[in-house]
Legacy VTK file of the C-alpha trace (Angstrom):
# vtk DataFile Version 3.0
C-alpha trace
ASCII
DATASET POLYDATA
POINTS 359 float
-5.139 -10.704 -37.205
-3.155 -12.189 -34.318
-2.615 -8.766 -32.739
-6.346 -8.068 -33.061
-7.159 -11.424 -31.404
-4.768 -10.548 -28.564
-6.409 -7.127 -28.040
-9.957 -8.529 -28.224
-9.043 -11.335 -25.819
-7.598 -8.846 -23.336
-10.698 -6.659 -23.637
-12.944 -9.691 -23.049
-10.951 -10.540 -19.915
-11.289 -7.037 -18.502
-15.008 -6.763 -19.279
-15.688 -10.288 -18.015
-13.896 -9.597 -14.741
-15.833 -6.358 -14.254
-19.185 -8.082 -14.839
-18.292 -11.054 -12.642
-17.160 -8.947 -9.689
-20.168 -6.637 -9.943
-22.674 -9.480 -10.278
-21.099 -11.557 -7.498
-20.915 -8.684 -5.006
-24.535 -7.671 -5.699
-25.705 -11.267 -5.466
-24.052 -11.511 -2.056
-26.100 -8.519 -0.888
-29.336 -9.998 -2.244
-29.001 -13.412 -0.570
-27.283 -12.354 2.650
-23.950 -14.014 1.851
-20.715 -12.184 2.607
-18.580 -10.990 -0.321
-15.739 -13.098 1.075
-17.730 -16.333 0.751
-18.887 -15.348 -2.750
-15.224 -14.841 -3.649
-14.366 -18.221 -2.114
-17.133 -20.071 -3.964
-18.950 -18.553 -6.969
-16.095 -16.379 -8.239
-13.281 -18.799 -7.374
-14.998 -21.850 -8.859
-16.049 -19.948 -11.952
-12.621 -18.517 -12.725
-11.120 -22.006 -12.302
-13.270 -23.382 -15.114
-10.346 -23.353 -17.619
-8.293 -25.502 -15.212
-11.264 -27.846 -14.815
-11.796 -28.224 -18.562
-8.123 -28.812 -19.364
-7.344 -31.176 -16.454
-10.461 -33.342 -16.839
-9.918 -33.649 -20.588
-6.238 -34.467 -20.034
-7.024 -37.092 -17.394
-9.682 -38.666 -19.619
-7.116 -38.841 -22.446
-4.511 -40.405 -20.168
-2.277 -37.292 -19.977
-1.785 -37.265 -16.204
1.231 -34.930 -16.288
-0.826 -32.158 -17.879
-3.738 -32.680 -15.464
-1.509 -32.572 -12.373
0.937 -29.976 -13.650
-1.917 -27.639 -14.574
-3.311 -27.696 -11.018
0.007 -27.492 -9.162
1.328 -24.762 -11.466
-1.920 -22.781 -11.239
-1.910 -22.879 -7.427
1.657 -21.564 -7.314
0.771 -18.897 -9.898
-2.395 -17.869 -8.024
-0.625 -17.058 -4.764
2.726 -15.718 -5.932
1.726 -13.910 -9.124
-1.917 -12.909 -8.631
-1.849 -11.996 -4.934
1.548 -10.398 -5.418
0.426 -8.259 -8.338
-2.909 -7.362 -6.684
-1.136 -6.260 -3.480
1.329 -4.194 -5.510
-1.650 -2.327 -6.995
-3.329 -1.786 -3.616
-2.666 -3.308 -0.153
-5.158 -6.139 0.431
-7.080 -6.367 3.701
-7.294 -9.980 4.863
-10.530 -11.081 6.544
-10.119 -12.851 9.899
-12.099 -15.811 8.555
-9.352 -16.486 6.014
-6.715 -16.636 8.761
-8.852 -18.811 11.044
-10.300 -21.232 8.491
-9.602 -20.979 4.770
-5.801 -20.567 4.778
-5.271 -23.453 7.264
-7.666 -25.482 5.095
-5.672 -24.597 1.965
-2.494 -25.746 3.731
-4.171 -28.974 4.887
-5.531 -29.722 1.404
-2.112 -29.048 -0.162
-0.490 -31.451 2.326
-3.245 -33.977 1.579
-2.478 -33.859 -2.134
1.240 -34.316 -1.423
0.456 -37.327 0.792
-1.895 -38.903 -1.761
0.689 -38.418 -4.506
3.563 -39.849 -2.434
2.917 -43.415 -3.671
3.206 -42.261 -7.290
-0.491 -42.077 -8.177
-3.937 -40.736 -7.225
-6.659 -43.396 -7.296
-10.255 -42.922 -8.457
-11.711 -43.355 -4.960
-9.321 -40.701 -3.647
-10.529 -38.305 -6.332
-14.175 -38.955 -5.439
-13.451 -38.255 -1.753
-11.764 -34.951 -2.672
-14.764 -33.895 -4.784
-17.154 -34.744 -1.945
-14.951 -32.732 0.413
-15.330 -29.693 -1.838
-19.137 -30.051 -1.830
-19.181 -30.289 1.973
-16.939 -27.222 2.342
-19.120 -25.136 -0.010
-22.324 -25.946 1.887
-20.667 -25.218 5.234
-19.165 -21.895 4.068
-22.496 -20.590 2.752
-24.449 -21.657 5.858
-21.854 -20.166 8.209
-21.876 -16.894 6.269
-25.658 -16.482 6.421
-25.569 -16.849 10.214
-23.194 -13.892 10.577
-25.962 -11.341 9.983
-24.544 -8.324 11.848
-21.017 -8.806 10.539
-22.320 -9.171 6.993
-24.351 -5.954 7.187
-21.271 -4.068 8.407
-19.173 -5.603 5.658
-21.716 -4.612 2.990
-21.685 -1.024 4.250
-17.916 -0.936 3.674
-17.662 -3.113 0.538
-20.725 -1.870 -1.369
-21.093 1.850 -0.608
-22.725 2.746 -3.944
-26.313 1.560 -3.921
-27.622 4.228 -6.271
-28.056 2.127 -9.395
-31.204 0.035 -9.545
-30.787 -1.883 -12.797
-28.757 -4.709 -11.239
-30.630 -5.124 -7.957
-32.661 -8.171 -9.022
-31.055 -11.590 -8.537
-31.802 -12.609 -12.126
-29.793 -9.683 -13.526
-26.968 -10.391 -11.060
-26.902 -14.061 -12.083
-26.836 -13.045 -15.759
-23.896 -10.718 -15.062
-21.999 -13.595 -13.436
-22.713 -15.991 -16.315
-21.789 -13.465 -19.015
-18.684 -12.482 -17.055
-17.558 -16.106 -16.733
-18.156 -16.746 -20.440
-16.120 -13.677 -21.413
-13.322 -14.724 -19.031
-13.044 -18.200 -20.521
-13.304 -17.018 -24.138
-10.951 -14.111 -23.548
-8.305 -16.272 -21.848
-8.382 -18.780 -24.752
-8.022 -16.047 -27.372
-5.276 -14.319 -25.412
-3.232 -17.502 -24.938
-3.630 -18.560 -28.582
-2.537 -15.145 -29.804
0.355 -14.964 -27.329
1.669 -18.356 -28.494
1.608 -17.253 -32.142
3.369 -13.983 -31.286
5.979 -15.808 -29.167
6.742 -18.259 -31.984
7.057 -15.402 -34.467
9.597 -13.783 -32.141
11.596 -17.019 -31.991
10.744 -18.036 -28.416
11.121 -21.802 -27.967
8.200 -24.187 -27.506
9.623 -25.077 -24.086
9.521 -21.513 -22.792
6.014 -21.078 -24.210
4.815 -24.177 -22.371
6.445 -23.172 -19.073
5.139 -19.613 -19.117
2.256 -18.705 -21.435
0.378 -22.003 -21.355
0.923 -22.660 -17.640
-0.316 -19.192 -16.720
-3.014 -19.105 -19.396
-5.624 -21.078 -17.463
-5.172 -18.677 -14.533
-5.838 -15.545 -16.592
-9.478 -15.361 -15.370
-8.194 -15.291 -11.768
-5.677 -12.598 -12.728
-8.316 -10.389 -14.329
-10.903 -10.951 -11.595
-8.589 -10.383 -8.610
-7.007 -7.263 -10.097
-10.403 -5.843 -11.059
-11.755 -6.649 -7.580
-8.766 -4.918 -5.986
-9.247 -1.827 -8.168
-12.974 -1.729 -7.332
-12.254 -2.032 -3.601
-13.721 -5.548 -3.368
-10.649 -6.801 -1.506
-12.437 -9.759 0.099
-13.295 -11.027 -3.368
-9.727 -10.413 -4.589
-8.134 -12.492 -1.806
-10.993 -14.980 -1.495
-10.842 -15.669 -5.232
-7.231 -16.870 -4.951
-7.681 -18.987 -1.813
-10.975 -20.423 -3.073
-9.467 -21.203 -6.496
-6.629 -23.141 -4.862
-9.098 -25.170 -2.813
-11.228 -25.809 -5.899
-8.214 -26.758 -8.026
-7.123 -29.502 -5.634
-10.460 -30.820 -4.375
-12.610 -30.159 -7.440
-10.361 -30.148 -10.512
-8.010 -32.926 -9.421
-10.788 -34.796 -7.656
-12.926 -34.940 -10.810
-9.858 -35.612 -12.975
-8.915 -38.646 -10.877
-12.546 -39.786 -10.852
-12.862 -39.837 -14.668
-9.341 -41.078 -15.473
-9.238 -44.582 -17.039
-6.513 -45.539 -14.538
-5.013 -43.810 -11.509
-3.360 -40.453 -12.173
0.383 -41.099 -12.402
2.528 -38.573 -10.513
5.930 -37.969 -12.092
9.011 -38.072 -9.806
9.957 -34.517 -10.863
6.565 -33.146 -9.786
6.777 -35.038 -6.512
10.331 -33.926 -5.777
10.062 -30.218 -6.629
6.750 -28.666 -7.705
4.515 -30.239 -5.042
6.820 -29.128 -2.191
6.904 -25.633 -3.707
3.087 -25.562 -3.818
2.895 -26.603 -0.147
5.560 -24.055 0.849
3.655 -21.271 -0.951
0.446 -22.216 0.881
2.252 -22.270 4.249
3.846 -18.868 3.516
0.370 -17.320 3.296
-0.303 -17.839 7.010
2.405 -15.568 8.478
2.001 -13.150 5.543
-1.751 -12.788 6.158
-1.346 -12.817 9.937
0.874 -9.726 10.127
-1.609 -6.888 10.523
-4.389 -8.671 8.618
-2.951 -6.957 5.559
-0.916 -7.939 2.508
1.283 -4.853 2.153
2.838 -3.736 -1.100
6.310 -4.966 -0.116
4.839 -8.394 0.717
3.078 -8.464 -2.642
6.379 -7.561 -4.267
8.053 -10.441 -2.428
5.430 -12.916 -3.693
5.751 -11.578 -7.234
9.552 -11.787 -7.161
9.389 -15.397 -5.986
7.176 -16.321 -8.925
9.738 -14.857 -11.294
12.470 -16.794 -9.457
10.421 -20.030 -9.675
9.864 -19.561 -13.405
13.549 -18.816 -13.937
14.457 -22.043 -12.126
12.106 -24.082 -14.334
13.641 -22.598 -17.477
17.207 -23.251 -16.259
16.260 -26.800 -15.259
14.551 -27.650 -18.535
17.413 -26.272 -20.626
20.071 -27.821 -18.340
21.773 -24.449 -18.143
25.270 -24.245 -16.634
24.074 -21.665 -14.086
21.405 -24.000 -12.650
23.440 -25.314 -9.711
24.678 -21.864 -8.689
21.161 -20.468 -8.936
19.732 -23.317 -6.842
22.452 -22.888 -4.191
21.830 -19.148 -3.856
18.065 -19.643 -3.567
18.263 -22.596 -1.183
21.068 -21.431 1.091
20.412 -17.684 1.290
17.212 -16.269 -0.210
14.636 -18.797 1.051
16.003 -19.091 4.640
16.299 -15.289 4.906
12.684 -14.866 3.791
11.470 -17.542 6.238
13.293 -15.878 9.153
11.911 -12.449 8.198
8.315 -13.731 8.059
8.746 -15.557 11.376
10.077 -12.417 13.072
7.204 -10.323 11.715
4.634 -12.892 12.879
6.123 -13.105 16.404
6.337 -9.304 16.669
2.711 -8.906 15.607
1.606 -11.629 18.042
3.393 -9.853 20.930
1.832 -6.520 19.981
-1.643 -8.049 20.034
-0.985 -9.563 23.478
-0.032 -6.145 24.841
-3.280 -4.560 23.607
LINES 1 360
359 0 1 2 3 4 5 6 7 8 9 10 11 12 13 14 15 16 17 18 19 20 21 22 23 24 25 26 27 28 29 30 31 32 33 34 35 36 37 38 39 40 41 42 43 44 45 46 47 48 49 50 51 52 53 54 55 56 57 58 59 60 61 62 63 64 65 66 67 68 69 70 71 72 73 74 75 76 77 78 79 80 81 82 83 84 85 86 87 88 89 90 91 92 93 94 95 96 97 98 99 100 101 102 103 104 105 106 107 108 109 110 111 112 113 114 115 116 117 118 119 120 121 122 123 124 125 126 127 128 129 130 131 132 133 134 135 136 137 138 139 140 141 142 143 144 145 146 147 148 149 150 151 152 153 154 155 156 157 158 159 160 161 162 163 164 165 166 167 168 169 170 171 172 173 174 175 176 177 178 179 180 181 182 183 184 185 186 187 188 189 190 191 192 193 194 195 196 197 198 199 200 201 202 203 204 205 206 207 208 209 210 211 212 213 214 215 216 217 218 219 220 221 222 223 224 225 226 227 228 229 230 231 232 233 234 235 236 237 238 239 240 241 242 243 244 245 246 247 248 249 250 251 252 253 254 255 256 257 258 259 260 261 262 263 264 265 266 267 268 269 270 271 272 273 274 275 276 277 278 279 280 281 282 283 284 285 286 287 288 289 290 291 292 293 294 295 296 297 298 299 300 301 302 303 304 305 306 307 308 309 310 311 312 313 314 315 316 317 318 319 320 321 322 323 324 325 326 327 328 329 330 331 332 333 334 335 336 337 338 339 340 341 342 343 344 345 346 347 348 349 350 351 352 353 354 355 356 357 358
């Protein structure tokens, strides 16, 4: 029964992602909104609904660590795992708008969260301001997109070449596809996580490892399915926009609403403040030079992101189990691997900038 639940959950994820990407891309064509903005708003907000449900419920129940850890962990997972895996499948073209506006905004919002959490808590009024900021950004992004008429038409010609089918051309059908896709994503992710936990326990995997891996990544399964399906379908703007938009929504929307409904201010644990929040900010900052080099996330760059997620997860497991290899592992990562990666990205960014100046 558990195996069947796992298979059905996986099937629901795949079907839900297919319906969501198809409905969202067609809806963009109908209303004159670019696929990128649809990925940044409708798709990103929808696939973050598990994070919203879990964090708001946790905050309301006074479990601030779960509410905050869910968002911070999901943002790290979104960039390193989802973008990494999607780029390994097919190189992802990065829209100029992401480099000019959304990625800097993601960095700024990540730094804002770090600053708000620095005093050990996030107050209700701070959460309300974050939620209002998300509303303002959404309105601005949609209005700006609808003004870019010529660019949008060109983008549609590239992103939506198959206009032969007529059954999904009406906005009502497209909206239904999005709603059904979102429902299947949420249901499928819940079934998949529940089944995976049962299987992991049967195999003797500890509760700690389950919590650090399966549960932490479980709420991001809709983003995984949607971005990979978008990449396979050639909707690369939606694939990348889904990740960046989800990270913006997680901080401004999920944490904003969580802080707004919490009985008291959201307490930020010292461990989260000292390690996971800086990692989240560093991951956001790393996107800028990565996206900037050729407006493309190449396969090797996706592999680098993916490898760093595995390294991050390994560090969490070593830390939680107080393994003897923890200090050696941390020294190797901090003294060699991370600085070498930073220098490599900086060199690539400078080289690309010089090449563009010569053109």
